[in-house]
C-alpha positions as CSV (number, residue, x, y, z in Angstrom):
1,X,7.9,30.2,25.3
2,X,11.7,29.7,24.2
3,X,11.6,26.5,25.1
4,X,8.4,26.2,23.1
5,X,9.7,27.4,20.1
6,X,13.2,25.7,20.8
7,X,11.1,21.8,20.5
8,X,9.2,23.1,17.6
9,X,12.4,24.2,15.7
10,X,12.9,21.6,12.5
11,X,16.0,19.7,13.2
12,X,18.9,19.6,11.1
13,X,18.2,16.2,10.1
14,X,14.8,16.8,9.0
15,X,16.0,19.9,6.9
16,X,18.4,17.5,5.2
17,X,15.4,15.0,4.8
18,X,13.3,17.7,3.4
19,X,15.8,19.1,0.9
20,X,16.6,15.3,-0.6
21,X,13.0,14.7,-1.1
22,X,12.5,17.7,-3.3
23,X,15.5,17.5,-4.8
24,X,14.6,13.7,-5.5
25,X,11.4,15.0,-7.1
26,X,12.6,17.3,-9.0
27,X,15.0,14.9,-10.9
28,X,11.9,12.4,-11.5
29,X,9.9,15.0,-13.1
30,X,12.8,16.2,-15.1
31,X,13.2,12.6,-16.3
32,X,9.8,11.7,-17.5
33,X,9.6,13.6,-20.9
34,X,13.3,11.6,-21.2
35,X,11.8,8.6,-20.1
36,X,8.4,9.4,-22.6
37,X,10.3,10.3,-25.5
38,X,12.8,6.9,-25.0
39,X,9.4,4.7,-24.7
40,X,8.3,6.0,-27.7
41,X,11.2,5.8,-29.8
42,X,11.1,2.4,-28.5
43,X,7.7,1.1,-29.5
44,X,7.0,3.3,-32.5
45,X,5.7,1.1,-35.3
46,X,8.6,2.3,-37.3
47,X,11.2,3.7,-35.3
48,X,13.6,5.9,-36.3
49,X,16.2,7.3,-35.1
50,X,16.8,8.0,-31.7
51,X,15.0,9.5,-28.6
52,X,15.6,13.2,-27.8
53,X,18.8,14.2,-26.1
54,X,20.5,10.9,-27.3
55,X,23.7,11.6,-29.8
56,X,23.1,11.1,-33.8
57,X,25.9,8.2,-33.6
58,X,24.0,6.6,-31.2
59,X,21.2,5.6,-33.6
60,X,22.7,2.0,-34.8
61,X,23.4,0.7,-31.1
62,X,19.8,1.9,-30.5
63,X,18.3,0.1,-33.1
64,X,20.2,-2.7,-31.7
65,X,18.8,-2.4,-28.2
66,X,15.1,-1.9,-29.9
67,X,15.3,-5.0,-32.4
68,X,16.3,-7.2,-29.3
69,X,13.5,-5.5,-27.3
70,X,11.0,-6.3,-29.6
71,X,12.3,-10.2,-30.2
72,X,12.2,-10.9,-26.5
73,X,8.8,-9.7,-26.3
74,X,7.7,-11.5,-29.9
75,X,9.1,-14.6,-28.4
76,X,7.0,-14.1,-24.7
77,X,4.0,-13.9,-27.0
78,X,5.1,-17.0,-28.9
79,X,5.5,-18.7,-25.6
80,X,2.5,-17.9,-24.1
81,X,0.2,-18.4,-27.0
82,X,1.6,-21.3,-29.3
83,X,-1.8,-22.5,-30.0
84,X,-2.3,-18.9,-31.9
85,X,0.7,-19.4,-33.6
86,X,-0.1,-22.9,-34.8
87,X,-3.8,-21.5,-36.1
88,X,-2.7,-18.4,-38.0
89,X,1.0,-19.8,-38.9
90,X,4.7,-18.0,-38.0
91,X,4.6,-15.2,-40.2
92,X,0.9,-13.8,-39.6
93,X,1.8,-14.3,-35.9
94,X,4.9,-12.5,-36.3
95,X,3.0,-9.2,-37.9
96,X,0.3,-10.0,-35.2
97,X,2.9,-9.3,-32.4
98,X,4.6,-6.7,-33.5
99,X,1.3,-4.7,-34.4
100,X,0.6,-5.6,-30.4
101,X,3.8,-4.8,-28.7
102,X,3.7,-1.4,-30.6
103,X,0.2,-0.6,-29.1
104,X,1.1,-1.6,-25.9
105,X,3.9,0.9,-25.9
106,X,4.9,-0.1,-22.4
107,X,7.7,-2.8,-20.9
108,X,6.2,-5.7,-19.4
109,X,6.8,-6.2,-15.3
110,X,7.4,-10.2,-16.3
111,X,8.2,-11.4,-19.7
112,X,6.6,-14.7,-18.4
113,X,3.0,-13.1,-17.8
114,X,3.3,-10.3,-21.0
115,X,0.4,-10.2,-23.0
116,X,-2.8,-9.7,-21.0
117,X,-4.7,-7.9,-23.6
118,X,-3.3,-9.9,-27.0
119,X,-7.1,-11.5,-26.4
120,X,-8.6,-8.0,-26.9
121,X,-6.0,-6.8,-29.6
122,X,-6.8,-9.9,-31.8
123,X,-10.8,-9.6,-31.5
124,X,-10.5,-5.9,-33.0
125,X,-7.5,-6.7,-35.4
126,X,-8.8,-6.0,-39.0
127,X,-6.6,-9.1,-40.5
128,X,-7.8,-11.6,-37.7
129,X,-11.8,-11.0,-37.9
130,X,-12.1,-13.7,-40.6
131,X,-10.9,-16.3,-37.7
132,X,-13.8,-15.4,-34.9
133,X,-12.6,-18.2,-32.1
134,X,-9.1,-16.8,-32.2
135,X,-9.6,-14.3,-29.8
136,X,-10.9,-16.5,-28.0
137,X,-8.7,-19.2,-28.3
138,X,-6.1,-16.4,-27.2
139,X,-8.0,-16.1,-23.9
140,X,-7.9,-19.5,-23.4
141,X,-4.4,-19.8,-23.4
142,X,-3.9,-16.6,-21.4
143,X,-6.0,-18.4,-18.7
144,X,-4.1,-21.6,-18.8
145,X,-0.8,-19.5,-18.3
146,X,-2.0,-17.2,-15.5
147,X,-3.8,-20.5,-13.5
148,X,0.0,-22.0,-14.1
149,X,1.6,-19.3,-12.7
150,X,-0.8,-18.3,-9.8
151,X,-0.3,-18.4,-5.9
152,X,0.2,-22.1,-4.4
153,X,-2.8,-21.6,-1.9
154,X,-4.4,-24.9,-0.6
155,X,-8.0,-25.1,-2.0
156,X,-11.4,-25.2,-0.2
157,X,-12.5,-28.8,1.0
158,X,-15.5,-30.6,2.0
159,X,-13.8,-30.5,5.8
160,X,-14.2,-26.8,5.8
161,X,-18.1,-26.8,5.1
162,X,-18.5,-28.3,8.6
163,X,-17.5,-25.0,10.3
164,X,-20.2,-23.2,8.4
165,X,-23.9,-23.3,10.0
166,X,-25.6,-21.1,7.9
167,X,-27.9,-21.9,5.3
168,X,-26.1,-23.3,2.5
169,X,-28.2,-21.4,0.1
170,X,-26.8,-18.3,1.4
171,X,-23.3,-19.2,1.2
172,X,-20.8,-17.4,-1.2
173,X,-17.6,-18.6,-2.2
174,X,-14.3,-17.0,-3.7
175,X,-12.5,-18.6,-6.3
176,X,-9.0,-19.9,-6.0
177,X,-6.3,-17.6,-7.6
178,X,-5.6,-20.7,-10.4
179,X,-8.9,-20.9,-11.3
180,X,-10.2,-19.4,-14.1
181,X,-13.1,-19.8,-16.2
182,X,-13.5,-19.3,-19.9
183,X,-17.0,-18.8,-22.0
184,X,-17.1,-18.4,-25.5
185,X,-19.5,-18.6,-28.4
186,X,-17.2,-21.0,-29.8
187,X,-15.8,-24.4,-29.5
188,X,-12.6,-23.1,-28.4
189,X,-11.4,-26.7,-26.0
190,X,-12.5,-28.9,-28.9
191,X,-10.0,-26.7,-31.1
192,X,-7.5,-26.2,-28.7
193,X,-7.5,-29.9,-28.3
194,X,-7.5,-30.5,-31.9
195,X,-3.9,-28.3,-32.2
196,X,-2.6,-30.1,-28.9
197,X,-3.3,-33.9,-28.7
198,X,-2.3,-35.3,-25.7
199,X,0.3,-38.5,-25.7
200,X,-2.2,-41.4,-27.0
201,X,-4.9,-39.1,-28.1
202,X,-6.4,-39.4,-31.6
203,X,-7.1,-35.7,-32.7
204,X,-10.9,-35.0,-33.9
205,X,-11.4,-35.0,-37.8
206,X,-14.2,-32.7,-37.0
207,X,-15.7,-30.2,-34.4
208,X,-19.4,-29.5,-33.7
209,X,-19.6,-25.5,-34.2
210,X,-21.3,-24.9,-30.7
211,X,-20.6,-22.8,-27.7
212,X,-18.2,-24.0,-25.2
213,X,-17.1,-22.9,-21.3
214,X,-13.9,-24.3,-19.7
215,X,-13.2,-24.3,-16.4
216,X,-9.5,-24.0,-16.0
217,X,-8.0,-25.2,-12.3
218,X,-4.6,-26.2,-11.0
219,X,-5.4,-29.1,-8.5
220,X,-1.9,-30.7,-7.1
221,X,0.1,-28.2,-8.8
222,X,-1.2,-30.4,-12.3
223,X,-2.9,-27.9,-14.8
224,X,-6.8,-29.0,-15.9
225,X,-9.1,-28.1,-18.2
226,X,-12.6,-29.2,-18.2
227,X,-15.6,-28.4,-20.4
228,X,-19.0,-27.3,-18.8
229,X,-22.3,-28.4,-19.5
230,X,-24.7,-24.9,-20.0
231,X,-26.3,-25.0,-16.7
232,X,-23.1,-25.9,-14.9
233,X,-21.3,-23.1,-16.7
234,X,-24.3,-20.5,-15.3
235,X,-23.8,-21.7,-12.2
236,X,-20.0,-21.4,-11.9
237,X,-20.1,-18.0,-13.4
238,X,-22.4,-16.9,-10.9
239,X,-20.5,-18.3,-8.3
240,X,-16.8,-17.6,-9.2
241,X,-17.4,-14.5,-11.4
242,X,-20.3,-12.4,-9.7
243,X,-20.0,-13.9,-6.1
244,X,-23.6,-15.0,-6.0
245,X,-25.1,-16.7,-3.4
246,X,-25.8,-20.9,-4.0
247,X,-29.8,-20.0,-4.1
248,X,-29.0,-17.2,-6.5
249,X,-26.2,-19.4,-8.8
250,X,-28.8,-22.7,-8.5
251,X,-31.7,-20.3,-9.7
252,X,-29.4,-18.8,-13.0
253,X,-28.7,-22.5,-13.6
254,X,-31.9,-24.1,-13.3
255,X,-33.3,-20.9,-16.1
256,X,-30.6,-23.0,-18.8
257,X,-31.5,-26.7,-17.6
258,X,-34.7,-27.1,-15.0
259,X,-32.8,-30.7,-14.0
260,X,-29.6,-28.8,-13.1
261,X,-27.8,-31.3,-10.2
262,X,-26.4,-28.8,-7.9
263,X,-24.8,-31.6,-6.0
264,X,-22.8,-33.0,-9.0
265,X,-21.4,-29.9,-10.0
266,X,-20.7,-28.5,-6.6
267,X,-18.8,-31.6,-6.1
268,X,-16.9,-31.2,-9.1
269,X,-15.6,-27.2,-8.3
270,X,-14.4,-29.0,-5.3
271,X,-12.3,-31.8,-6.5
272,X,-10.9,-29.6,-8.9
273,X,-9.8,-26.9,-6.5
274,X,-11.5,-24.3,-8.2
275,X,-12.4,-22.7,-4.6
276,X,-10.7,-21.1,-1.7
277,X,-13.0,-19.8,0.8
278,X,-16.2,-19.6,1.9
279,X,-18.3,-17.1,3.6
280,X,-21.2,-17.4,5.7
281,X,-23.0,-14.6,7.5
282,X,-20.4,-12.4,7.1
283,X,-17.7,-15.4,8.5
284,X,-14.8,-16.5,6.0
285,X,-13.7,-20.3,5.9
286,X,-11.3,-22.4,4.3
287,X,-7.5,-22.7,3.7
């Protein structure tokens, strides 16, 4: 029994590790109110003074730091949403960015991807309600940004389909990490192209006020946008968003257009690099 008791007694190192863990947890618990107060002072819409625990004489230096943080985040938003800025003007965008930054109330993990909630914020921003398409322009620009920064994974190729013996109608597909689908009630792609004419392209003088669905992909590391027909949009939404089988996706597309061409649509998906893997009878095939 004595031997058993000796083996059961915690060793010195185990006791020390436990003490360190408890001390660390205690420190983090005590620091949380400080960090919360610091964040509140940093992102308050109309900040003043310093966070609790700071001496009053630090107010000027903290104001400089706060201004630098807000300017950096504002610049990141302007870089991520340049077309939104063009449409509303620099002054309005600065106000929009300031209010968004205050509402976020958090520091981003990456400035390159900052602003993931910007489109939803615009949709509920009173001063922007007169520009009905603005939020969807932001969604398109966000889709472009995420596609640009997505991981580099080989897309599904036609040869990968040869390894799947299941009925094609029962197949499901996984979207490529760089694939995004933007479905809007407004002609957002046409508006975007008008604001960002490519080399040699003459901007359109007028735009038809009609819904547009845009497939954003990155084949061969080159960003690509494609306006989809309504039936192709229904098919892609079912496959890419809802993980529907090919059969179900074709049914949805056929409800929009009874002459839907699955062969052409699927070929376009493969060529654009929109797909990453295929699942047939529970088995994954792909790159």
